[in-house]
C-alpha positions, -999 to +999 in steps of 0.1 A: -144-864-415-165-836-397-180-831-367-199-804-355-194-790-323-216-804-295-249-777-280-232-752-305-256-733-324-254-704-349-258-669-339-248-639-351-210-639-350-213-678-355-219-697-389-231-738-392-195-740-412-177-736-377-170-769-372-144-791-355-120-815-377-109-845-368-079-851-381-045-873-380-071-909-372-038-921-356-027-890-333-062-880-324-058-843-330-086-828-331-084-789-342-105-761-350-107-748-385-136-721-402-151-735-429-178-754-448-187-794-445-170-806-475-147-776-487-114-791-499-080-774-496-070-756-525-029-752-521-007-727-544+030-743-554+055-743-578+078-774-585+112-758-568+092-755-530+099-781-506+075-760-480+045-766-506+060-807-511+057-808-468+022-801-477+010-822-503+024-845-480+007-835-452-027-831-465-022-869-488-010-890-455-044-868-437-064-883-473-075-852-473-091-836-500-072-812-516-060-786-552-030-782-558-024-752-582+013-756-595+016-718-606+054-725-623+033-746-645+006-728-656-005-724-690-007-680-690+016-674-650-003-646-645-039-646-647-027-678-621-012-654-597-043-624-603-063-657-592-039-663-558-032-624-558-071-615-557-090-648-532-060-630-510-077-594-507-052-581-538-021-582-514+007-607-534+022-628-518+056-634-511+062-666-503+046-703-511+028-724-506-006-707-499-040-734-488-068-717-484-096-741-472-131-730-492-128-696-491-106-688-462-073-685-462-051-711-443-016-691-444+007-714-455+023-750-446+031-744-410+001-726-402-018-753-422-003-781-402-011-763-366-049-755-383-047-796-378-028-801-344+003-819-362+035-811-356+049-796-384+086-809-379+069-838-377+066-838-421+096-849-437+108-843-469+118-877-472+084-890-466+068-916-497+033-898-503+001-917-507 
């Protein structure tokens, strides 16, 4: 669920897309993210990556819309990596996951958890996916 900041109006330095994401219904966490309403997450991952799995588990648990792009399962690996590099402004990432909310680069799993106001250590690999 997304809520516009109360009493906040866009200026030249702030857009209407600066929103508050209400996350963790069970925990009542609040966090701010720069992103547009109805944006979905994109997770660039690899199969053997535990942090990638934790990121997906977190998004599932928080019932957030996402698309996962598994680089090692892509029909054209170089094309998939090239698209990721382009989204990162020409920088080839050293690690995965690389997570975006809409066009905004969030970072990896830890940055995702922090952006949602969740302790990254609370998401374990043995947690069941929904």
